MARTI-349427 format. One record per atom (N, C-alpha, C): residue number from 1; residue in one letter; atom name; x, y, z. Coordinates in nm, 3 decimals. Layout:
+-----+------+------+---------+---------+---------+
: pos : code : site :      c1 :      c2 :      c3 :
+-----+------+------+---------+---------+---------+
: NUM :    A :   CA :       X :       Y :       Z :
...
+-----+------+------+---------+---------+---------+
// end
This chain:
+-----+------+------+---------+---------+---------+
: pos : code : site :      c1 :      c2 :      c3 :
+-----+------+------+---------+---------+---------+
:   1 :    M :    N :   0.660 :   0.616 :   0.864 :
:   1 :    M :   CA :   0.663 :   0.655 :   0.724 :
:   1 :    M :    C :   0.718 :   0.540 :   0.640 :
:   2 :    T :    N :   0.662 :   0.521 :   0.522 :
:   2 :    T :   CA :   0.700 :   0.408 :   0.439 :
:   2 :    T :    C :   0.816 :   0.439 :   0.345 :
:   3 :    C :    N :   0.881 :   0.551 :   0.358 :
:   3 :    C :   CA :   0.994 :   0.585 :   0.270 :
:   3 :    C :    C :   1.125 :   0.539 :   0.334 :
:   4 :    S :    N :   1.196 :   0.454 :   0.264 :
:   4 :    S :   CA :   1.327 :   0.407 :   0.309 :
:   4 :    S :    C :   1.397 :   0.350 :   0.187 :
:   5 :    D :    N :   1.510 :   0.284 :   0.209 :
:   5 :    D :   CA :   1.584 :   0.225 :   0.098 :
:   5 :    D :    C :   1.519 :   0.097 :   0.046 :
:   6 :    T :    N :   1.428 :   0.040 :   0.122 :
:   6 :    T :   CA :   1.361 :  -0.083 :   0.081 :
:   6 :    T :    C :   1.210 :  -0.065 :   0.088 :
:   7 :    A :    N :   1.140 :  -0.154 :   0.021 :
:   7 :    A :   CA :   0.994 :  -0.152 :   0.027 :
:   7 :    A :    C :   0.949 :  -0.208 :   0.162 :
:   8 :    V :    N :   0.833 :  -0.160 :   0.206 :
:   8 :    V :   CA :   0.775 :  -0.200 :   0.333 :
:   8 :    V :    C :   0.646 :  -0.275 :   0.306 :
:   9 :    R :    N :   0.625 :  -0.386 :   0.377 :
:   9 :    R :   CA :   0.498 :  -0.458 :   0.365 :
:   9 :    R :    C :   0.392 :  -0.384 :   0.444 :
:  10 :    V :    N :   0.276 :  -0.364 :   0.381 :
:  10 :    V :   CA :   0.162 :  -0.299 :   0.447 :
:  10 :    V :    C :   0.038 :  -0.380 :   0.418 :
:  11 :    R :    N :  -0.064 :  -0.360 :   0.500 :
:  11 :    R :   CA :  -0.193 :  -0.427 :   0.478 :
:  11 :    R :    C :  -0.297 :  -0.321 :   0.447 :
:  12 :    V :    N :  -0.373 :  -0.342 :   0.339 :
:  12 :    V :   CA :  -0.477 :  -0.248 :   0.298 :
:  12 :    V :    C :  -0.592 :  -0.253 :   0.397 :
:  13 :    L :    N :  -0.629 :  -0.137 :   0.448 :
:  13 :    L :   CA :  -0.743 :  -0.125 :   0.537 :
:  13 :    L :    C :  -0.868 :  -0.084 :   0.460 :
:  14 :    R :    N :  -0.849 :   0.009 :   0.366 :
:  14 :    R :   CA :  -0.963 :   0.061 :   0.290 :
:  14 :    R :    C :  -0.913 :   0.117 :   0.158 :
:  15 :    V :    N :  -0.986 :   0.092 :   0.051 :
:  15 :    V :   CA :  -0.957 :   0.150 :  -0.079 :
:  15 :    V :    C :  -1.028 :   0.284 :  -0.087 :
:  16 :    L :    N :  -0.952 :   0.387 :  -0.122 :
:  16 :    L :   CA :  -1.005 :   0.523 :  -0.131 :
:  16 :    L :    C :  -1.022 :   0.564 :  -0.277 :
:  17 :    D :    N :  -1.076 :   0.682 :  -0.300 :
:  17 :    D :   CA :  -1.091 :   0.735 :  -0.435 :
:  17 :    D :    C :  -0.955 :   0.777 :  -0.492 :
:  18 :    D :    N :  -0.951 :   0.799 :  -0.621 :
:  18 :    D :   CA :  -0.834 :   0.854 :  -0.690 :
:  18 :    D :    C :  -0.709 :   0.770 :  -0.680 :
:  19 :    G :    N :  -0.722 :   0.636 :  -0.681 :
:  19 :    G :   CA :  -0.605 :   0.550 :  -0.682 :
:  19 :    G :    C :  -0.526 :   0.549 :  -0.553 :
:  20 :    M :    N :  -0.593 :   0.570 :  -0.442 :
:  20 :    M :   CA :  -0.528 :   0.573 :  -0.311 :
:  20 :    M :    C :  -0.588 :   0.465 :  -0.222 :
:  21 :    A :    N :  -0.514 :   0.428 :  -0.119 :
:  21 :    A :   CA :  -0.564 :   0.333 :  -0.019 :
:  21 :    A :    C :  -0.511 :   0.372 :   0.118 :
:  22 :    L :    N :  -0.589 :   0.342 :   0.219 :
:  22 :    L :   CA :  -0.546 :   0.358 :   0.357 :
:  22 :    L :    C :  -0.487 :   0.225 :   0.398 :
:  23 :    V :    N :  -0.363 :   0.228 :   0.448 :
:  23 :    V :   CA :  -0.293 :   0.105 :   0.482 :
:  23 :    V :    C :  -0.243 :   0.109 :   0.626 :
:  24 :    D :    N :  -0.220 :  -0.009 :   0.680 :
:  24 :    D :   CA :  -0.158 :  -0.025 :   0.812 :
:  24 :    D :    C :  -0.012 :  -0.062 :   0.789 :
:  25 :    T :    N :   0.078 :   0.021 :   0.838 :
:  25 :    T :   CA :   0.222 :  -0.003 :   0.820 :
:  25 :    T :    C :   0.282 :  -0.083 :   0.933 :
:  26 :    G :    N :   0.204 :  -0.111 :   1.036 :
:  26 :    G :   CA :   0.257 :  -0.175 :   1.155 :
:  26 :    G :    C :   0.298 :  -0.072 :   1.258 :
:  27 :    A :    N :   0.321 :   0.051 :   1.212 :
:  27 :    A :   CA :   0.357 :   0.161 :   1.301 :
:  27 :    A :    C :   0.250 :   0.269 :   1.299 :
:  28 :    G :    N :   0.145 :   0.247 :   1.221 :
:  28 :    G :   CA :   0.037 :   0.345 :   1.208 :
:  28 :    G :    C :  -0.032 :   0.329 :   1.074 :
:  29 :    H :    N :  -0.120 :   0.422 :   1.048 :
:  29 :    H :   CA :  -0.196 :   0.420 :   0.922 :
:  29 :    H :    C :  -0.147 :   0.531 :   0.832 :
:  30 :    E :    N :  -0.143 :   0.504 :   0.700 :
:  30 :    E :   CA :  -0.101 :   0.602 :   0.601 :
:  30 :    E :    C :  -0.186 :   0.587 :   0.477 :
:  31 :    E :    N :  -0.198 :   0.695 :   0.402 :
:  31 :    E :   CA :  -0.257 :   0.689 :   0.269 :
:  31 :    E :    C :  -0.143 :   0.672 :   0.169 :
:  32 :    V :    N :  -0.159 :   0.576 :   0.079 :
:  32 :    V :   CA :  -0.057 :   0.551 :  -0.024 :
:  32 :    V :    C :  -0.125 :   0.540 :  -0.160 :
:  33 :    S :    N :  -0.048 :   0.567 :  -0.263 :
:  33 :    S :   CA :  -0.097 :   0.551 :  -0.400 :
:  33 :    S :    C :  -0.091 :   0.402 :  -0.437 :
:  34 :    V :    N :  -0.196 :   0.355 :  -0.502 :
:  34 :    V :   CA :  -0.198 :   0.217 :  -0.551 :
:  34 :    V :    C :  -0.212 :   0.214 :  -0.703 :
:  35 :    A :    N :  -0.176 :   0.323 :  -0.766 :
:  35 :    A :   CA :  -0.192 :   0.336 :  -0.912 :
:  35 :    A :    C :  -0.106 :   0.238 :  -0.991 :
:  36 :    L :    N :   0.006 :   0.192 :  -0.936 :
:  36 :    L :   CA :   0.096 :   0.103 :  -1.008 :
:  36 :    L :    C :   0.066 :  -0.045 :  -0.987 :
:  37 :    V :    N :  -0.029 :  -0.074 :  -0.899 :
:  37 :    V :   CA :  -0.062 :  -0.214 :  -0.865 :
:  37 :    V :    C :  -0.194 :  -0.249 :  -0.933 :
:  38 :    P :    N :  -0.206 :  -0.370 :  -0.989 :
:  38 :    P :   CA :  -0.332 :  -0.409 :  -1.054 :
:  38 :    P :    C :  -0.451 :  -0.393 :  -0.958 :
:  39 :    A :    N :  -0.556 :  -0.331 :  -1.008 :
:  39 :    A :   CA :  -0.674 :  -0.301 :  -0.926 :
:  39 :    A :    C :  -0.735 :  -0.426 :  -0.864 :
:  40 :    D :    N :  -0.724 :  -0.542 :  -0.931 :
:  40 :    D :   CA :  -0.788 :  -0.662 :  -0.878 :
:  40 :    D :    C :  -0.720 :  -0.717 :  -0.753 :
:  41 :    V :    N :  -0.601 :  -0.670 :  -0.719 :
:  41 :    V :   CA :  -0.534 :  -0.715 :  -0.597 :
:  41 :    V :    C :  -0.546 :  -0.614 :  -0.482 :
:  42 :    V :    N :  -0.597 :  -0.496 :  -0.513 :
:  42 :    V :   CA :  -0.609 :  -0.392 :  -0.410 :
:  42 :    V :    C :  -0.746 :  -0.403 :  -0.345 :
:  43 :    A :    N :  -0.749 :  -0.461 :  -0.226 :
:  43 :    A :   CA :  -0.872 :  -0.481 :  -0.152 :
:  43 :    A :    C :  -0.837 :  -0.488 :  -0.004 :
:  44 :    P :    N :  -0.934 :  -0.460 :   0.082 :
:  44 :    P :   CA :  -0.907 :  -0.471 :   0.226 :
:  44 :    P :    C :  -0.848 :  -0.608 :   0.260 :
:  45 :    G :    N :  -0.739 :  -0.607 :   0.336 :
:  45 :    G :   CA :  -0.674 :  -0.729 :   0.377 :
:  45 :    G :    C :  -0.555 :  -0.767 :   0.289 :
:  46 :    A :    N :  -0.546 :  -0.708 :   0.170 :
:  46 :    A :   CA :  -0.435 :  -0.737 :   0.080 :
:  46 :    A :    C :  -0.304 :  -0.683 :   0.137 :
:  47 :    V :    N :  -0.195 :  -0.755 :   0.112 :
:  47 :    V :   CA :  -0.062 :  -0.710 :   0.152 :
:  47 :    V :    C :   0.008 :  -0.657 :   0.029 :
:  48 :    L :    N :   0.064 :  -0.537 :   0.041 :
:  48 :    L :   CA :   0.134 :  -0.473 :  -0.069 :
:  48 :    L :    C :   0.274 :  -0.433 :  -0.027 :
:  49 :    L :    N :   0.361 :  -0.413 :  -0.124 :
:  49 :    L :   CA :   0.493 :  -0.357 :  -0.099 :
:  49 :    L :    C :   0.488 :  -0.209 :  -0.134 :
:  50 :    V :    N :   0.533 :  -0.124 :  -0.043 :
:  50 :    V :   CA :   0.523 :   0.020 :  -0.062 :
:  50 :    V :    C :   0.662 :   0.083 :  -0.045 :
:  51 :    H :    N :   0.692 :   0.177 :  -0.134 :
:  51 :    H :   CA :   0.814 :   0.256 :  -0.123 :
:  51 :    H :    C :   0.776 :   0.401 :  -0.151 :
:  52 :    A :    N :   0.814 :   0.490 :  -0.060 :
:  52 :    A :   CA :   0.787 :   0.633 :  -0.077 :
:  52 :    A :    C :   0.639 :   0.662 :  -0.102 :
:  53 :    R :    N :   0.555 :   0.595 :  -0.024 :
:  53 :    R :   CA :   0.409 :   0.611 :  -0.031 :
:  53 :    R :    C :   0.348 :   0.571 :  -0.166 :
:  54 :    E :    N :   0.417 :   0.481 :  -0.237 :
:  54 :    E :   CA :   0.369 :   0.428 :  -0.363 :
:  54 :    E :    C :   0.372 :   0.276 :  -0.358 :
:  55 :    A :    N :   0.257 :   0.212 :  -0.374 :
:  55 :    A :   CA :   0.255 :   0.066 :  -0.379 :
:  55 :    A :    C :   0.325 :   0.024 :  -0.508 :
:  56 :    I :    N :   0.423 :  -0.063 :  -0.497 :
:  56 :    I :   CA :   0.501 :  -0.102 :  -0.614 :
:  56 :    I :    C :   0.490 :  -0.250 :  -0.648 :
:  57 :    G :    N :   0.416 :  -0.324 :  -0.567 :
:  57 :    G :   CA :   0.401 :  -0.466 :  -0.598 :
:  57 :    G :    C :   0.334 :  -0.543 :  -0.487 :
:  58 :    V :    N :   0.325 :  -0.672 :  -0.510 :
:  58 :    V :   CA :   0.262 :  -0.766 :  -0.416 :
:  58 :    V :    C :   0.368 :  -0.867 :  -0.377 :
:  59 :    P :    N :   0.391 :  -0.887 :  -0.247 :
:  59 :    P :   CA :   0.494 :  -0.983 :  -0.205 :
:  59 :    P :    C :   0.456 :  -1.125 :  -0.245 :
:  60 :    R :    N :   0.558 :  -1.208 :  -0.265 :
:  60 :    R :   CA :   0.534 :  -1.349 :  -0.300 :
:  60 :    R :    C :   0.516 :  -1.430 :  -0.176 :
+-----+------+------+---------+---------+---------+
// end
């Protein structure tokens, strides 16, 4: 699960409908919201920072 005190790096596997994406957390696959991240960075292979199943940014 991607909910903790810190954001978790995940890799996008597939972009889904309704502002969601299927991601690989390293411990399994989860659906997360990508509504807060610019659409042009959400693509298969992209790495995102996720907290509480919400993508909150892109790591530097």
